[in-house]
Every structure is written in structure tokens, then in C-alpha cells.
N, C-alpha and C positions, 0 to 999 in steps of 0.2 A: 449506601454503605460501600466502602472501597473493597475491591477484590485484590487480595495480596498474593503475589507470586511466591514460590518457594523460598527464593533468596531474600524476600522482603519480610519474612516472618519476624525477625528482631524488631523491625520498624513497626510492625503491627502492634507489638506489645506496648511500645512507647506511645504511639498515637491513640491506642485504646485507653491507656491510663489517663491521658489528657482529656479524652471525651468523657470518661467516667467522672472525672472531677467536675467538668462543666455540667453534666447531667445532675450531679448532686446539688450543685449551686442553683440549677433551675427549679429543683424540687424544694429547696430550702434557701430562701432569700437572705438568711442571716450568714450564710457561709460565704467567705471571700477566698476563692481558690484561683483567681485569675493569675496571680504571680507564679504559683506552682505550675499551672497549666501552660503559661507562656514559656516557662523554663523547659518543660517537656517538648513544647513546639520547637524551640530552638535546637534542642538535642536531636529531635526527629529530622529537622532540616539538614543538620550536619551529617547525620547518618545517611540520609537520602543522597546527598551530594557525594559522599564517599562510595556508596553502593554503585551509583550510576557513572562514577568516574572511571571505573575499571570493569565494565561488564564483559563477560566472556561471550564468545559467539553463541553458545547455547542459551545464555541468559537473554541475549538480544532476540533470539528466536522466540523465547517466551514472551518478551515484551511486545514483539510484533503481532502476537496472537491474542493479546490481552482483550477480554470480552468488552471492556469499556473504552477501548481505543476507537476514535472516530472512524466511521466507515464511509463508503462512497456517498451514500444518501445524505450523511451529515455535511459533507463538503458541498454537495450540490445545493442543499437548502441554505447553507450559510454564505457561499461565495457567488453563486450565479443567480441572476434575475431573469425574468421572462422564460423560465424553464418550461419547455414543451416536450414531454416524454414521447418517444417513438417506440413502437413495439413490433415484434414479429420479424421473421426472416423471409416472409412471403413464399415459404416453401413447406414448412412443417408446423411450427408452433412459436410461441414467444417463450424465451428462456428468462426466468426471473432472476437468475444468477448474474445476468448482465443487464445493466440499465444504461440507457442512452437517450439523447435528445438534443434539441436546439436550446441555446441559452445565450445569455450575455455575461461576460466577465468584464466588469466595469462598463465601458462603452463599446466593447469589442464583441461582435457576434461570433460564437464558436459552436462546434459540435462536441458534446461531452459523452464519453463512453467509459464505463467502469464496471468492476466486479462489486457486487453487494453481498455481504455475508449474512445480514440480518442481525437483529439485536436481542431477540428472545427466542424461545423454543419454536413458536409457531412461524415466525418470520425466517428463522434459520432453515427450517424444513422447506418452506416455500422457496427460499433463495438457494437451496441445495448447498448451504454453507459456502457460497461463493464459487462453487465448482461448476463451470459452464459445460453445457452439452453442445453438440454440433450446431444446433439452431442458435445458440448464443453467439458463436463466432460468425455464423452467417448473418445474423442481425448486425453485428459490428461491421462486417464487410459492407453491407447495404448502407449503413450510416456513413462510413468513410467515403464510399463512392458518391453519396449525396453531398457530403461536405466538399468533395472535389469539384462537383458540378457547379456548386454555388460559391466556390472560392472561400470557404470558411475554414479557419484553422481547427485542428482536432486536438482535444485534450483527453488523455486517457488516464484513469486512476486505477492502479493495479493493487489488488488485494485478494489473492486466491491461493489455496494450497496447491492448486494444479487443476488441469482439466478433469472432468468427471470420467472415471474409468469403467463405468457400468456397461453391461452387455448391450443395452439399447443404444447408448451413445456410440459404441464401436460399430454396431450394425448400421447406424446412420452416417458413418464416415467421420469419426472424430479426428483421426490424424490428418485426413485430407482437409477438413474444415480449419484446423489449426494452421496447416501449411498455407491455405488460401488466405487466411487472415494476415499471416506474416507477409505474404506476397502483396496483399493490399496495402499494408503499411509502407512497404518499400516502393510501391508504384504511386503512392498518393502524391498529387500535384499541389498540395498545400502544406504548410508547416504542421508538424505533428510533435507534440510535447507530452511526455509521459512522466508520471510520478508514482513511485512505489510507496503507498501509504501504510502498508502492513506487510503481508507476505507476498513475495513474488515467486511463485512456484512453477518451475518447469516450463514446457511449451505453452501452457495455459496463460502464463504471464508474457512470454516472448511474443505471442500472437497479438498483443496490444502494445508492446513496448519496443518494437523495432522502429524507434523514433529518431527524429533529428536531435532532440535533447532528452536524456533520461535522468531524472532526479530521484533521490531516495530520501525519505525521512531518516533522521539520525539513527534510530533504533529499528528500522525495518530490515528485512532480509530479502535476498534475491538469489535464487539458486536453481540448478538443473534438477534437484530432487530435495525432498525434505531430509533433515538429519536422521529421522527415524527410518525412512525408506532406505537411505544410504547405508545405515548401520545394519539393517536387515539383509541387504545384499552382500556387503563386504564381510561382515563378521557373523552373519546369521543370528544376530542378537540386537534387537532394537534398543536395548538398554545402553548400548554404546553410542547413543545419539550425541553425547558431549564430544567424544572424539571425532565423530563424523562432522559435527558443526565446525570444529577447528579445521578439518581437512578441506571442507567445501569452500572456504573463503567467501562466505555468504553475506558478510556485513557490508554496510555502505562504505566504511572506511577502506576495507580491502578492495572492494570493487572499483572505487575511484582510483586507487593506486594502479589497478590492472587496466584502467581505461575502459571498463565496461559501462560505467555511468559517468555523467558529466558534472553532477552537483549533489552536495549533501545539504539538506534543509534541517537546521537545528530544531530540536524538540524542547518543550519546557522541561524543567528539572523534574525527574521522576517519570518521564515519558509522556507521550501524547494523551494517555488516558487520564492523567492527573489534571490537565488543563486543555481540554479539547478545543476550546475557543481560540486559544493562543496558537495551537498547532495548526488549526484550519487557517487562521490569518497568515501564518508563515508560508503555508503552501500557496495561498492566494497571491501573496506578494511575489513569490518566486515565479509563479505562472505568468503574472502580468509582465514582470521584468524579462522573462525568457521570450515570451511571444513578441515583445517589442523589438527584440533583436532581429526579427525577420522582416520588419517593415521596410519596404523599398527594395527587397531582394527579388530577383527573377525566380519565378516558380520552378522553371526547369533546372536552375542552378541549385535550388534547395533540394530537389529530388536527387540530383546527381551527387551532391555532397552527402546525402543520407546513405545512398547506396555505397559510396566509397568508404564511408565511416565503418560500415559493417564488413565490407570486403577486407579492409585493412586491419580489423580487430584481431589482435594476437600476433600480427606479423612481426612486431619488434621482438617478441619473445622467441619466435621461431628463428629469426635472424641471429639472435644471441646464441 
């Protein structure tokens, strides 16, 4: 059963009627409803195209959080072969909000690191809704350093509301772990490619996405703070999240214009949650194409260009 977002409610009525007609036909073979159902399907497709043609930033934020949107685990299972998960930070514990391991993308050996939110209540609790603790970032650092030693490109898949703000995480050095992970990205001596597949929230996302190339799915978001958090701080009213989403410039389209990201990966009509397989395939093609651009490049030059990219970020706007 499809989960409809608030702005998709008119669509749910039409698709629901089409399904009702087909259910009646299944229970009574004498009924011929396919013509009427097909007409409703066409009307629903047109409505879906119109809805997704002009999504507001807040609506994109809703799409990026859709519970049926493919998560990191789905991408790993569909795109990568010879997946060998690696666990633990060798210091405190294993953080299930961060998954990582060795794998192959086509014929290329890579290190994969990503946030995993979980798919149901039990897995979401186990994965802490994709909010990493310090041990998650330290695990990522360990895996990046391993990739550097063995000359493996790193692929990171970003999908987090932000780093976990709990007391225990703060006591174990959350901000320091995020900073070290960001530093590890900048220091990495192999190519690093990041894709924001859902939410890219705050330093929790930057810690994995300080990359040579950063791509975003068409309806994903990437921001220093959530719209609700921004509204609570600026207006003392979380209900102003729509205004906050507009002000944050958090969409892929805005961020590409600002030079924060390098590429937008198209999603199927209606968002990645309506055709997860197609969305995953698009990300896989983009990853293979992007990684191929680093073939034959000197590793020191790759690292220097990555550092320069982030040092120069925003300099055009300051000069203006």
C-alpha cells in the first residue's frame, strides 16, 4: 500500500478509485472495468506529473523523508557485489546507524559507507533513525583510512536527519568525531564520491560528504539544519517550517546553482519511493560514470583538488 504525503491526497483518491474498480472485477469476473480504471490511471499520471513539476522546498523535504524511499541498505544490496560488511570503531562499539564495508561496483573494488535509517519500527530503533553517534563517525574514519591504504575509492551514501544529539553521544565527543571524519574526507588519498539519497542533515552529513564529487537525487535535501529546527530557532515556531525550507535553499536545484553539489540525479516520476529499482539504477550509473573520471589521475592531485574545492566554496559570492 502506497503511503501518500499531504500534498498527494487528491492523487490518493483517484488511485484508490482505480484500485476499488479492479478489486470489484477480481471478485466478480462478469464485470469489465478495465476501461474506466485505465482512464483513472491516466488521470492519476497527469496529476502526478503536475504535482512533481512544481514541488516547493518543504514538499521536497517531505519526499526526501518518505518511509518507502530506498535506503542505504537497498542500494548496497542492489548495486554492489561481494559485499563484506565491516563493523566497529575499535574503541567503543558498533554504531548501526552507519553501515560500511568492502564491495564491488561493476568490476571496481570500492569501500562503501552510508547512513541507514531502517524500514520498520524495530530496524529504525536499532539504526537510531539514521542518526550516528561518535562511534559511527569513528567507524567511518577507520574504513576511509583502510580504503586509503589499499587504494580503494570510497563511496558514501548520505541519508540522515543529523548526528545524534543525545547526552551519551556528547559525552563521547560527538563534535570532535564529526570534525575528525570531515578531516579524514579531506585527507583521503583516493577518490571520494558522495550521493545524498534522502536527507543530508547538518554536520552529520558533511562528515561523509566532504567529497571530490557530491551528487544529490532530484528530490533529496541537504542543509545545515532541518526546516523544523530552523523555524524553532528563528521564529520560535516549528510550524513555520515551510518558510524555513524556502530560506535554507536546501533543494538539489538550489545547491547546484550555489556550487555546493556537482550533479543532480533524476528520480522516477513521483519520487524514488514510487520506483525504487529505477532510482537505484540511476544512482549506480552515476557512480560508475563519476568514478571513471578519476582513472589515471594522480592521487596527490585528487586530494589537492578536493581541498581546493572546499576552500574556494562561496568565494565567488564573497567577491561579488
